[in-house]
All heavy atoms as a GROMACS GRO file, in nm:
protein
  595
    1MET      N    1   1.666   3.929   1.891
    1MET     CA    2   1.693   3.801   1.964
    1MET      C    3   1.650   3.820   2.107
    1MET      O    4   1.700   3.907   2.179
    1MET     CB    5   1.842   3.771   1.952
    1MET     CG    6   1.885   3.653   2.031
    1MET     SD    7   2.056   3.609   2.009
    1MET     CE    8   2.046   3.513   1.858
    2SER      N    9   1.552   3.739   2.147
    2SER     CA   10   1.504   3.749   2.288
    2SER      C   11   1.612   3.700   2.383
    2SER      O   12   1.710   3.636   2.343
    2SER     CB   13   1.377   3.665   2.300
    2SER     OG   14   1.412   3.526   2.292
    3ASP      N   15   1.585   3.719   2.510
    3ASP     CA   16   1.678   3.670   2.613
    3ASP      C   17   1.684   3.518   2.608
    3ASP      O   18   1.791   3.461   2.624
    3ASP     CB   19   1.635   3.717   2.754
    3ASP     CG   20   1.659   3.866   2.772
    3ASP    OD1   21   1.733   3.927   2.694
    3ASP    OD2   22   1.601   3.918   2.872
    4ALA      N   23   1.572   3.451   2.583
    4ALA     CA   24   1.569   3.308   2.577
    4ALA      C   25   1.647   3.259   2.455
    4ALA      O   26   1.722   3.158   2.465
    4ALA     CB   27   1.423   3.256   2.570
    5GLN      N   28   1.631   3.326   2.342
    5GLN     CA   29   1.707   3.290   2.225
    5GLN      C   30   1.857   3.312   2.245
    5GLN      O   31   1.938   3.229   2.200
    5GLN     CB   32   1.660   3.369   2.103
    5GLN     CG   33   1.522   3.328   2.059
    5GLN     CD   34   1.457   3.425   1.960
    5GLN    OE1   35   1.488   3.542   1.964
    5GLN    NE2   36   1.374   3.374   1.873
    6TYR      N   37   1.893   3.420   2.312
    6TYR     CA   38   2.034   3.444   2.344
    6TYR      C   39   2.090   3.335   2.433
    6TYR      O   40   2.199   3.284   2.412
    6TYR     CB   41   2.050   3.581   2.410
    6TYR     CG   42   2.192   3.610   2.453
    6TYR    CD1   43   2.289   3.646   2.357
    6TYR    CD2   44   2.233   3.602   2.588
    6TYR    CE1   45   2.422   3.670   2.393
    6TYR    CE2   46   2.363   3.627   2.622
    6TYR     CZ   47   2.457   3.661   2.526
    6TYR     OH   48   2.587   3.686   2.562
    7ALA      N   49   2.013   3.293   2.532
    7ALA     CA   50   2.059   3.189   2.624
    7ALA      C   51   2.077   3.059   2.547
    7ALA      O   52   2.173   2.986   2.571
    7ALA     CB   53   1.958   3.172   2.738
    8ALA      N   54   1.984   3.025   2.457
    8ALA     CA   55   1.993   2.903   2.375
    8ALA      C   56   2.118   2.911   2.289
    8ALA      O   57   2.191   2.813   2.274
    8ALA     CB   58   1.867   2.886   2.290
    9ALA      N   59   2.145   3.025   2.224
    9ALA     CA   60   2.259   3.041   2.140
    9ALA      C   61   2.388   3.028   2.222
    9ALA      O   62   2.486   2.962   2.180
    9ALA     CB   63   2.255   3.176   2.069
   10ALA      N   64   2.387   3.081   2.345
   10ALA     CA   65   2.507   3.074   2.429
   10ALA      C   66   2.536   2.930   2.466
   10ALA      O   67   2.655   2.887   2.467
   10ALA     CB   68   2.488   3.157   2.556
   11VAL      N   69   2.431   2.850   2.491
   11VAL     CA   70   2.452   2.706   2.524
   11VAL      C   71   2.508   2.633   2.403
   11VAL      O   72   2.604   2.557   2.416
   11VAL     CB   73   2.320   2.646   2.572
   11VAL    CG1   74   2.330   2.492   2.577
   11VAL    CG2   75   2.278   2.698   2.708
   12ARG      N   76   2.450   2.659   2.285
   12ARG     CA   77   2.502   2.590   2.164
   12ARG      C   78   2.648   2.632   2.138
   12ARG      O   79   2.731   2.544   2.099
   12ARG     CB   80   2.417   2.627   2.044
   12ARG     CG   81   2.278   2.558   2.056
   12ARG     CD   82   2.196   2.589   1.934
   12ARG     NE   83   2.270   2.541   1.815
   12ARG     CZ   84   2.212   2.473   1.718
   12ARG    NH1   85   2.085   2.449   1.725
   12ARG    NH2   86   2.283   2.433   1.616
   13LEU      N   87   2.683   2.759   2.153
   13LEU     CA   88   2.818   2.799   2.133
   13LEU      C   89   2.912   2.739   2.234
   13LEU      O   90   3.024   2.691   2.204
   13LEU     CB   91   2.830   2.954   2.139
   13LEU     CG   92   2.771   3.024   2.019
   13LEU    CD1   93   2.763   3.176   2.046
   13LEU    CD2   94   2.856   3.003   1.892
   14ARG      N   95   2.869   2.732   2.362
   14ARG     CA   96   2.948   2.671   2.468
   14ARG      C   97   2.978   2.527   2.440
   14ARG      O   98   3.088   2.474   2.458
   14ARG     CB   99   2.877   2.685   2.602
   14ARG     CG  100   2.964   2.636   2.719
   14ARG     CD  101   2.898   2.658   2.855
   14ARG     NE  102   2.845   2.794   2.868
   14ARG     CZ  103   2.718   2.828   2.880
   14ARG    NH1  104   2.624   2.731   2.880
   14ARG    NH2  105   2.681   2.948   2.893
   15ASN      N  106   2.879   2.456   2.383
   15ASN     CA  107   2.896   2.315   2.346
   15ASN      C  108   3.002   2.298   2.234
   15ASN      O  109   3.045   2.190   2.210
   15ASN     CB  110   2.762   2.252   2.303
   15ASN     CG  111   2.669   2.237   2.418
   15ASN    OD1  112   2.708   2.235   2.533
   15ASN    ND2  113   2.540   2.226   2.393
   16ASN      N  114   3.029   2.409   2.163
   16ASN     CA  115   3.128   2.406   2.056
   16ASN      C  116   3.258   2.482   2.094
   16ASN      O  117   3.332   2.524   2.007
   16ASN     CB  118   3.069   2.463   1.929
   16ASN     CG  119   2.972   2.367   1.865
   16ASN    OD1  120   3.015   2.272   1.805
   16ASN    ND2  121   2.843   2.389   1.882
   17GLY      N  122   3.278   2.500   2.225
   17GLY     CA  123   3.403   2.559   2.274
   17GLY      C  124   3.409   2.705   2.274
   17GLY      O  125   3.517   2.765   2.288
   18ILE      N  126   3.297   2.778   2.263
   18ILE     CA  127   3.296   2.923   2.263
   18ILE      C  128   3.206   2.968   2.378
   18ILE      O  129   3.084   2.938   2.382
   18ILE     CB  130   3.239   2.982   2.134
   18ILE    CG1  131   3.325   2.934   2.014
   18ILE    CG2  132   3.236   3.136   2.140
   18ILE    CD1  133   3.261   2.969   1.878
   19ASP      N  134   3.266   3.038   2.479
   19ASP     CA  135   3.192   3.082   2.593
   19ASP      C  136   3.150   3.225   2.582
   19ASP      O  137   3.235   3.316   2.567
   19ASP     CB  138   3.272   3.064   2.720
   19ASP     CG  139   3.281   2.918   2.765
   19ASP    OD1  140   3.183   2.848   2.744
   19ASP    OD2  141   3.387   2.880   2.818
   20LEU      N  142   3.019   3.254   2.590
   20LEU     CA  143   2.966   3.386   2.604
   20LEU      C  144   2.939   3.407   2.752
   20LEU      O  145   2.852   3.342   2.810
   20LEU     CB  146   2.836   3.407   2.523
   20LEU     CG  147   2.842   3.382   2.371
   20LEU    CD1  148   2.706   3.412   2.310
   20LEU    CD2  149   2.949   3.465   2.308
   21VAL      N  150   3.014   3.492   2.816
   21VAL     CA  151   3.002   3.511   2.962
   21VAL      C  152   2.927   3.642   2.979
   21VAL      O  153   2.980   3.748   2.946
   21VAL     CB  154   3.137   3.513   3.030
   21VAL    CG1  155   3.119   3.535   3.180
   21VAL    CG2  156   3.216   3.385   3.001
   22GLY      N  157   2.806   3.634   3.031
   22GLY     CA  158   2.724   3.758   3.046
   22GLY      C  159   2.671   3.804   2.915
   22GLY      O  160   2.666   3.731   2.814
   23THR      N  161   2.632   3.931   2.913
   23THR     CA  162   2.568   3.987   2.794
   23THR      C  163   2.668   4.059   2.703
   23THR      O  164   2.625   4.109   2.600
   23THR     CB  165   2.451   4.077   2.832
   23THR    OG1  166   2.503   4.182   2.918
   23THR    CG2  167   2.340   4.001   2.900
   24SER      N  168   2.794   4.074   2.746
   24SER     CA  169   2.890   4.136   2.661
   24SER      C  170   3.028   4.086   2.696
   24SER      O  171   3.053   4.038   2.808
   24SER     CB  172   2.887   4.290   2.673
   24SER     OG  173   2.923   4.328   2.799
   25GLY      N  174   3.119   4.093   2.600
   25GLY     CA  175   3.256   4.050   2.626
   25GLY      C  176   3.330   4.017   2.495
   25GLY      O  177   3.293   4.070   2.388
   26THR      N  178   3.432   3.932   2.511
   26THR     CA  179   3.513   3.894   2.398
   26THR      C  180   3.513   3.743   2.388
   26THR      O  181   3.515   3.672   2.489
   26THR     CB  182   3.659   3.944   2.420
   26THR    OG1  183   3.657   4.086   2.434
   26THR    CG2  184   3.749   3.909   2.306
   27LEU      N  185   3.508   3.695   2.264
   27LEU     CA  186   3.520   3.550   2.244
   27LEU      C  187   3.632   3.521   2.148
   27LEU      O  188   3.662   3.602   2.060
   27LEU     CB  189   3.388   3.491   2.195
   27LEU     CG  190   3.328   3.546   2.066
   27LEU    CD1  191   3.372   3.467   1.946
   27LEU    CD2  192   3.177   3.540   2.080
   28THR      N  193   3.694   3.405   2.164
   28THR     CA  194   3.808   3.366   2.080
   28THR      C  195   3.801   3.219   2.050
   28THR      O  196   3.774   3.136   2.137
   28THR     CB  197   3.940   3.396   2.148
   28THR    OG1  198   3.946   3.534   2.183
   28THR    CG2  199   4.056   3.363   2.062
   29LYS      N  200   3.824   3.184   1.926
   29LYS     CA  201   3.836   3.045   1.884
   29LYS      C  202   3.904   3.034   1.750
   29LYS      O  203   3.874   3.112   1.658
   29LYS     CB  204   3.697   2.980   1.876
   29LYS     CG  205   3.710   2.827   1.841
   29LYS     CD  206   3.584   2.754   1.860
   29LYS     CE  207   3.617   2.606   1.824
   29LYS     NZ  208   3.512   2.519   1.850
   30ASP      N  209   3.996   2.939   1.735
   30ASP     CA  210   4.063   2.913   1.612
   30ASP      C  211   4.127   3.036   1.547
   30ASP      O  212   4.120   3.054   1.425
   30ASP     CB  213   3.968   2.843   1.512
   30ASP     CG  214   3.919   2.710   1.563
   30ASP    OD1  215   3.994   2.648   1.644
   30ASP    OD2  216   3.809   2.665   1.525
   31GLY      N  217   4.183   3.124   1.628
   31GLY     CA  218   4.248   3.244   1.574
   31GLY      C  219   4.158   3.359   1.543
   31GLY      O  220   4.201   3.462   1.496
   32ILE      N  221   4.026   3.341   1.570
   32ILE     CA  222   3.929   3.447   1.547
   32ILE      C  223   3.894   3.507   1.681
   32ILE      O  224   3.860   3.437   1.775
   32ILE     CB  225   3.806   3.390   1.476
   32ILE    CG1  226   3.842   3.328   1.345
   32ILE    CG2  227   3.697   3.498   1.459
   32ILE    CD1  228   3.734   3.241   1.285
   33THR      N  229   3.899   3.638   1.688
   33THR     CA  230   3.857   3.712   1.806
   33THR      C  231   3.746   3.807   1.773
   33THR      O  232   3.753   3.874   1.670
   33THR     CB  233   3.977   3.792   1.866
   33THR    OG1  234   4.078   3.696   1.897
   33THR    CG2  235   3.935   3.858   1.998
   34ALA      N  236   3.643   3.812   1.856
   34ALA     CA  237   3.529   3.901   1.832
   34ALA      C  238   3.481   3.955   1.966
   34ALA      O  239   3.497   3.895   2.070
   34ALA     CB  240   3.414   3.824   1.765
   35THR      N  241   3.418   4.069   1.959
   35THR     CA  242   3.347   4.127   2.076
   35THR      C  243   3.198   4.105   2.051
   35THR      O  244   3.153   4.101   1.936
   35THR     CB  245   3.380   4.276   2.094
   35THR    OG1  246   3.337   4.349   1.974
   35THR    CG2  247   3.528   4.298   2.121
   36TYR      N  248   3.123   4.095   2.157
   36TYR     CA  249   2.978   4.077   2.145
   36TYR      C  250   2.909   4.157   2.252
   36TYR      O  251   2.962   4.185   2.362
   36TYR     CB  252   2.942   3.931   2.154
   36TYR     CG  253   2.968   3.866   2.288
   36TYR    CD1  254   2.870   3.863   2.390
   36TYR    CD2  255   3.094   3.814   2.318
   36TYR    CE1  256   2.899   3.807   2.513
   36TYR    CE2  257   3.120   3.759   2.440
   36TYR     CZ  258   3.023   3.753   2.537
   36TYR     OH  259   3.049   3.701   2.660
   37ALA      N  260   2.784   4.192   2.225
   37ALA     CA  261   2.695   4.260   2.322
   37ALA      C  262   2.552   4.224   2.289
   37ALA      O  263   2.511   4.230   2.172
   37ALA     CB  264   2.717   4.413   2.316
   38HIS      N  265   2.477   4.189   2.392
   38HIS     CA  266   2.335   4.158   2.377
   38HIS      C  267   2.260   4.257   2.463
   38HIS      O  268   2.274   4.255   2.584
   38HIS     CB  269   2.304   4.014   2.417
   38HIS     CG  270   2.157   3.983   2.404
   38HIS    ND1  271   2.074   3.964   2.511
   38HIS    CD2  272   2.079   3.967   2.292
   38HIS    CE1  273   1.950   3.941   2.470
   38HIS    NE2  274   1.954   3.941   2.336
   39ALA      N  275   2.177   4.345   2.400
   39ALA     CA  276   2.100   4.442   2.473
   39ALA      C  277   1.977   4.483   2.389
   39ALA      O  278   1.985   4.487   2.266
   39ALA     CB  279   2.184   4.568   2.502
   40ASP      N  280   1.871   4.508   2.457
   40ASP     CA  281   1.749   4.554   2.392
   40ASP      C  282   1.703   4.466   2.277
   40ASP      O  283   1.661   4.511   2.173
   40ASP     CB  284   1.764   4.698   2.340
   40ASP     CG  285   1.796   4.795   2.456
   40ASP    OD1  286   1.741   4.776   2.565
   40ASP    OD2  287   1.875   4.886   2.432
   41GLY      N  288   1.719   4.333   2.294
   41GLY     CA  289   1.672   4.239   2.193
   41GLY      C  290   1.764   4.226   2.073
   41GLY      O  291   1.727   4.169   1.976
   42LYS      N  292   1.881   4.280   2.077
   42LYS     CA  293   1.973   4.282   1.965
   42LYS      C  294   2.111   4.228   2.008
   42LYS      O  295   2.164   4.264   2.111
   42LYS     CB  296   1.991   4.424   1.912
   42LYS     CG  297   2.078   4.429   1.788
   42LYS     CD  298   2.077   4.571   1.735
   42LYS     CE  299   2.164   4.580   1.612
   42LYS     NZ  300   2.168   4.718   1.555
   43LEU      N  301   2.163   4.134   1.927
   43LEU     CA  302   2.297   4.082   1.949
   43LEU      C  303   2.388   4.138   1.846
   43LEU      O  304   2.365   4.132   1.726
   43LEU     CB  305   2.295   3.930   1.939
   43LEU     CG  306   2.436   3.861   1.947
   43LEU    CD1  307   2.499   3.887   2.087
   43LEU    CD2  308   2.422   3.711   1.920
   44THR      N  309   2.494   4.206   1.890
   44THR     CA  310   2.593   4.265   1.805
   44THR      C  311   2.726   4.195   1.820
   44THR      O  312   2.770   4.172   1.932
   44THR     CB  313   2.610   4.417   1.836
   44THR    OG1  314   2.483   4.482   1.832
   44THR    CG2  315   2.708   4.482   1.741
   45ILE      N  316   2.785   4.150   1.709
   45ILE     CA  317   2.911   4.085   1.714
   45ILE      C  318   3.003   4.153   1.613
   45ILE      O  319   2.966   4.181   1.498
   45ILE     CB  320   2.898   3.938   1.676
   45ILE    CG1  321   2.809   3.863   1.773
   45ILE    CG2  322   3.039   3.866   1.669
   45ILE    CD1  323   2.775   3.718   1.737
   46GLU      N  324   3.125   4.183   1.660
   46GLU     CA  325   3.226   4.248   1.571
   46GLU      C  326   3.350   4.164   1.571
   46GLU      O  327   3.408   4.134   1.675
   46GLU     CB  328   3.256   4.390   1.618
   46GLU     CG  329   3.360   4.458   1.534
   46GLU     CD  330   3.397   4.598   1.581
   46GLU    OE1  331   3.339   4.644   1.683
   46GLU    OE2  332   3.480   4.659   1.522
   47ILE      N  333   3.391   4.120   1.455
   47ILE     CA  334   3.514   4.044   1.441
   47ILE      C  335   3.630   4.144   1.448
   47ILE      O  336   3.637   4.236   1.367
   47ILE     CB  337   3.521   3.971   1.301
   47ILE    CG1  338   3.395   3.884   1.280
   47ILE    CG2  339   3.648   3.886   1.291
   47ILE    CD1  340   3.369   3.779   1.376
   48VAL      N  341   3.722   4.125   1.544
   48VAL     CA  342   3.830   4.216   1.559
   48VAL      C  343   3.964   4.162   1.518
   48VAL      O  344   4.058   4.240   1.497
   48VAL     CB  345   3.837   4.273   1.705
   48VAL    CG1  346   3.716   4.358   1.738
   48VAL    CG2  347   3.853   4.160   1.804
   49ASP      N  348   3.975   4.030   1.504
   49ASP     CA  349   4.098   3.969   1.456
   49ASP      C  350   4.068   3.833   1.396
   49ASP      O  351   3.977   3.767   1.443
   49ASP     CB  352   4.198   3.955   1.576
   49ASP     CG  353   4.340   3.921   1.527
   49ASP    OD1  354   4.373   3.952   1.410
   49ASP    OD2  355   4.417   3.863   1.606
   50ARG      N  356   4.142   3.798   1.291
   50ARG     CA  357   4.120   3.673   1.224
   50ARG      C  358   4.249   3.639   1.145
   50ARG      O  359   4.328   3.726   1.115
   50ARG     CB  360   4.004   3.681   1.129
   50ARG     CG  361   4.027   3.782   1.019
   50ARG     CD  362   3.907   3.795   0.925
   50ARG     NE  363   3.917   3.906   0.833
   50ARG     CZ  364   3.991   3.907   0.724
   50ARG    NH1  365   4.057   3.796   0.689
   50ARG    NH2  366   3.993   4.012   0.648
   51PRO      N  367   4.264   3.510   1.111
   51PRO     CA  368   4.374   3.475   1.025
   51PRO      C  369   4.362   3.539   0.887
   51PRO      O  370   4.249   3.552   0.836
   51PRO     CB  371   4.365   3.320   1.015
   51PRO     CG  372   4.284   3.278   1.135
   51PRO     CD  373   4.192   3.394   1.162
   52ASN      N  374   4.469   3.591   0.836
   52ASN     CA  375   4.465   3.660   0.706
   52ASN      C  376   4.403   3.576   0.591
   52ASN      O  377   4.344   3.630   0.501
   52ASN     CB  378   4.604   3.708   0.666
   52ASN     CG  379   4.650   3.820   0.750
   52ASN    OD1  380   4.571   3.894   0.808
   52ASN    ND2  381   4.782   3.834   0.766
   53LEU      N  382   4.422   3.448   0.594
   53LEU     CA  383   4.374   3.363   0.488
   53LEU      C  384   4.229   3.327   0.496
   53LEU      O  385   4.169   3.266   0.405
   53LEU     CB  386   4.455   3.234   0.477
   53LEU     CG  387   4.605   3.251   0.448
   53LEU    CD1  388   4.681   3.120   0.451
   53LEU    CD2  389   4.621   3.323   0.312
   54LEU      N  390   4.162   3.367   0.607
   54LEU     CA  391   4.023   3.335   0.631
   54LEU      C  392   3.938   3.458   0.601
   54LEU      O  393   3.944   3.556   0.672
   54LEU     CB  394   4.005   3.293   0.778
   54LEU     CG  395   3.874   3.224   0.814
   54LEU    CD1  396   3.851   3.097   0.734
   54LEU    CD2  397   3.880   3.187   0.960
   55PRO      N  398   3.856   3.452   0.491
   55PRO     CA  399   3.776   3.568   0.454
   55PRO      C  400   3.675   3.604   0.562
   55PRO      O  401   3.607   3.520   0.619
   55PRO     CB  402   3.703   3.521   0.327
   55PRO     CG  403   3.778   3.399   0.282
   55PRO     CD  404   3.842   3.336   0.400
   56LEU      N  405   3.664   3.731   0.586
   56LEU     CA  406   3.570   3.783   0.680
   56LEU      C  407   3.423   3.740   0.646
   56LEU      O  408   3.342   3.703   0.731
   56LEU     CB  409   3.574   3.936   0.691
   56LEU     CG  410   3.489   4.001   0.796
   56LEU    CD1  411   3.521   3.951   0.935
   56LEU    CD2  412   3.510   4.153   0.792
   57SER      N  413   3.391   3.739   0.516
   57SER     CA  414   3.258   3.701   0.471
   57SER      C  415   3.225   3.557   0.510
   57SER      O  416   3.112   3.525   0.544
   57SER     CB  417   3.243   3.718   0.320
   57SER     OG  418   3.340   3.640   0.253
   58LEU      N  419   3.326   3.468   0.505
   58LEU     CA  420   3.307   3.328   0.545
   58LEU      C  421   3.271   3.320   0.696
   58LEU      O  422   3.177   3.250   0.737
   58LEU     CB  423   3.430   3.248   0.516
   58LEU     CG  424   3.422   3.100   0.556
   58LEU    CD1  425   3.314   3.025   0.477
   58LEU    CD2  426   3.556   3.035   0.536
   59ILE      N  427   3.349   3.390   0.778
   59ILE     CA  428   3.327   3.391   0.920
   59ILE      C  429   3.187   3.444   0.953
   59ILE      O  430   3.111   3.386   1.027
   59ILE     CB  431   3.433   3.479   0.995
   59ILE    CG1  432   3.571   3.417   0.973
   59ILE    CG2  433   3.404   3.486   1.144
   59ILE    CD1  434   3.685   3.513   1.010
   60GLU      N  435   3.154   3.558   0.893
   60GLU     CA  436   3.024   3.621   0.919
   60GLU      C  437   2.911   3.528   0.873
   60GLU      O  438   2.808   3.514   0.942
   60GLU     CB  439   3.012   3.754   0.849
   60GLU     CG  440   3.102   3.862   0.908
   60GLU     CD  441   3.105   3.990   0.826
   60GLU    OE1  442   3.074   3.984   0.706
   60GLU    OE2  443   3.141   4.094   0.885
   61GLY      N  444   2.925   3.471   0.759
   61GLY     CA  445   2.821   3.377   0.705
   61GLY      C  446   2.796   3.258   0.796
   61GLY      O  447   2.684   3.223   0.827
   62LYS      N  448   2.905   3.196   0.841
   62LYS     CA  449   2.889   3.081   0.930
   62LYS      C  450   2.832   3.119   1.065
   62LYS      O  451   2.745   3.052   1.116
   62LYS     CB  452   3.027   3.014   0.949
   62LYS     CG  453   3.077   2.946   0.824
   62LYS     CD  454   3.161   2.826   0.858
   62LYS     CE  455   3.201   2.756   0.732
   62LYS     NZ  456   3.124   2.641   0.701
   63LEU      N  457   2.874   3.233   1.116
   63LEU     CA  458   2.820   3.280   1.245
   63LEU      C  459   2.673   3.313   1.229
   63LEU      O  460   2.593   3.274   1.317
   63LEU     CB  461   2.898   3.400   1.294
   63LEU     CG  462   2.866   3.452   1.431
   63LEU    CD1  463   2.881   3.343   1.537
   63LEU    CD2  464   2.958   3.571   1.464
   64GLN      N  465   2.634   3.379   1.129
   64GLN     CA  466   2.495   3.411   1.104
   64GLN      C  467   2.407   3.290   1.092
   64GLN      O  468   2.303   3.280   1.152
   64GLN     CB  469   2.478   3.502   0.978
   64GLN     CG  470   2.334   3.526   0.946
   64GLN     CD  471   2.304   3.672   0.921
   64GLN    OE1  472   2.395   3.750   0.906
   64GLN    NE2  473   2.178   3.705   0.916
   65ALA      N  474   2.455   3.193   1.013
   65ALA     CA  475   2.380   3.070   0.997
   65ALA      C  476   2.365   2.994   1.128
   65ALA      O  477   2.259   2.944   1.159
   65ALA     CB  478   2.450   2.978   0.893
   66TYR      N  479   2.470   2.993   1.203
   66TYR     CA  480   2.465   2.924   1.335
   66TYR      C  481   2.368   2.992   1.429
   66TYR      O  482   2.288   2.926   1.494
   66TYR     CB  483   2.606   2.922   1.398
   66TYR     CG  484   2.609   2.840   1.522
   66TYR    CD1  485   2.623   2.703   1.515
   66TYR    CD2  486   2.597   2.902   1.647
   66TYR    CE1  487   2.622   2.628   1.628
   66TYR    CE2  488   2.593   2.824   1.761
   66TYR     CZ  489   2.606   2.687   1.753
   66TYR     OH  490   2.606   2.612   1.866
   67LEU      N  491   2.369   3.124   1.437
   67LEU     CA  492   2.278   3.196   1.521
   67LEU      C  493   2.135   3.186   1.475
   67LEU      O  494   2.041   3.166   1.555
   67LEU     CB  495   2.316   3.345   1.533
   67LEU     CG  496   2.448   3.372   1.608
   67LEU    CD1  497   2.490   3.516   1.596
   67LEU    CD2  498   2.435   3.328   1.757
   68GLU      N  499   2.111   3.182   1.344
   68GLU     CA  500   1.974   3.161   1.295
   68GLU      C  501   1.922   3.024   1.330
   68GLU      O  502   1.805   3.006   1.361
   68GLU     CB  503   1.972   3.184   1.144
   68GLU     CG  504   1.986   3.327   1.102
   68GLU     CD  505   2.002   3.349   0.955
   68GLU    OE1  506   2.016   3.253   0.875
   68GLU    OE2  507   2.004   3.468   0.912
   69GLN      N  508   2.009   2.921   1.330
   69GLN     CA  509   1.970   2.788   1.371
   69GLN      C  510   1.928   2.790   1.519
   69GLN      O  511   1.831   2.730   1.559
   69GLN     CB  512   2.084   2.689   1.352
   69GLN     CG  513   2.112   2.655   1.208
   69GLN     CD  514   2.233   2.568   1.192
   69GLN    OE1  515   2.301   2.537   1.290
   69GLN    NE2  516   2.258   2.526   1.072
   70SER      N  517   2.002   2.865   1.602
   70SER     CA  518   1.970   2.870   1.745
   70SER      C  519   1.835   2.937   1.766
   70SER      O  520   1.753   2.895   1.847
   70SER     CB  521   2.079   2.950   1.821
   70SER     OG  522   2.199   2.876   1.820
   71VAL      N  523   1.808   3.048   1.689
   71VAL     CA  524   1.682   3.120   1.702
   71VAL      C  525   1.569   3.031   1.655
   71VAL      O  526   1.468   3.019   1.722
   71VAL     CB  527   1.690   3.253   1.621
   71VAL    CG1  528   1.549   3.313   1.613
   71VAL    CG2  529   1.785   3.349   1.688
   72ALA      N  530   1.587   2.963   1.545
   72ALA     CA  531   1.482   2.872   1.490
   72ALA      C  532   1.458   2.756   1.588
   72ALA      O  533   1.341   2.721   1.615
   72ALA     CB  534   1.520   2.818   1.355
   73TYR      N  535   1.560   2.701   1.644
   73TYR     CA  536   1.544   2.593   1.740
   73TYR      C  537   1.469   2.636   1.862
   73TYR      O  538   1.374   2.571   1.904
   73TYR     CB  539   1.682   2.539   1.786
   73TYR     CG  540   1.675   2.439   1.894
   73TYR    CD1  541   1.639   2.308   1.873
   73TYR    CD2  542   1.701   2.476   2.028
   73TYR    CE1  543   1.627   2.214   1.974
   73TYR    CE2  544   1.693   2.384   2.130
   73TYR     CZ  545   1.658   2.253   2.104
   73TYR     OH  546   1.647   2.165   2.206
   74ASP      N  547   1.505   2.754   1.914
   74ASP     CA  548   1.432   2.806   2.034
   74ASP      C  549   1.286   2.835   2.003
   74ASP      O  550   1.198   2.806   2.079
   74ASP     CB  551   1.503   2.931   2.088
   74ASP     CG  552   1.438   2.981   2.216
   74ASP    OD1  553   1.437   2.905   2.315
   74ASP    OD2  554   1.383   3.092   2.215
   75THR      N  555   1.260   2.894   1.882
   75THR     CA  556   1.123   2.927   1.843
   75THR      C  557   1.040   2.800   1.830
   75THR      O  558   0.926   2.791   1.877
   75THR     CB  559   1.121   3.006   1.711
   75THR    OG1  560   1.200   3.125   1.729
   75THR    CG2  561   0.983   3.040   1.668
   76ASN      N  562   1.091   2.698   1.764
   76ASN     CA  563   1.023   2.572   1.747
   76ASN      C  564   0.997   2.502   1.880
   76ASN      O  565   0.892   2.443   1.904
   76ASN     CB  566   1.097   2.479   1.654
   76ASN     CG  567   1.096   2.524   1.510
   76ASN    OD1  568   1.005   2.598   1.470
   76ASN    ND2  569   1.192   2.483   1.433
   77ARG      N  570   1.097   2.507   1.968
   77ARG     CA  571   1.083   2.446   2.098
   77ARG      C  572   0.976   2.514   2.184
   77ARG      O  573   0.895   2.450   2.250
   77ARG     CB  574   1.217   2.450   2.171
   77ARG     CG  575   1.225   2.356   2.288
   77ARG     CD  576   1.358   2.358   2.353
   77ARG     NE  577   1.366   2.483   2.427
   77ARG     CZ  578   1.466   2.524   2.496
   77ARG    NH1  579   1.576   2.453   2.500
   77ARG    NH2  580   1.462   2.634   2.562
   78SER      N  581   0.969   2.645   2.167
   78SER     CA  582   0.864   2.724   2.243
   78SER      C  583   0.727   2.694   2.194
   78SER      O  584   0.626   2.698   2.265
   78SER     CB  585   0.894   2.872   2.233
   78SER     OG  586   1.016   2.904   2.297
   79ALA      N  587   0.713   2.669   2.060
   79ALA     CA  588   0.584   2.645   2.002
   79ALA      C  589   0.530   2.507   2.029
   79ALA      O  590   0.411   2.484   2.023
   79ALA     CB  591   0.593   2.664   1.848
   80GLY      N  592   0.621   2.413   2.064
   80GLY     CA  593   0.582   2.274   2.081
   80GLY      C  594   0.531   2.244   2.211
   80GLY      O  595   0.449   2.257   2.285
   0.00000   0.00000   0.00000
């Protein structure tokens, strides 16, 4: 994930109530807490707390899909 793609993802997340401040930190929303770090073209996110009834696979899948949309949007915007 390039710096531009990370910036685009951060804006999209911010628009949905999740703030990524800088290139690393902690984010929290709806009872889910995660740590994140963006370095050397790679974004790493670790879920550290979640409601017991919410499967980790569901959280990971939704987050992955959301980030892939951000990357695709940024790539298409750059090509146009």
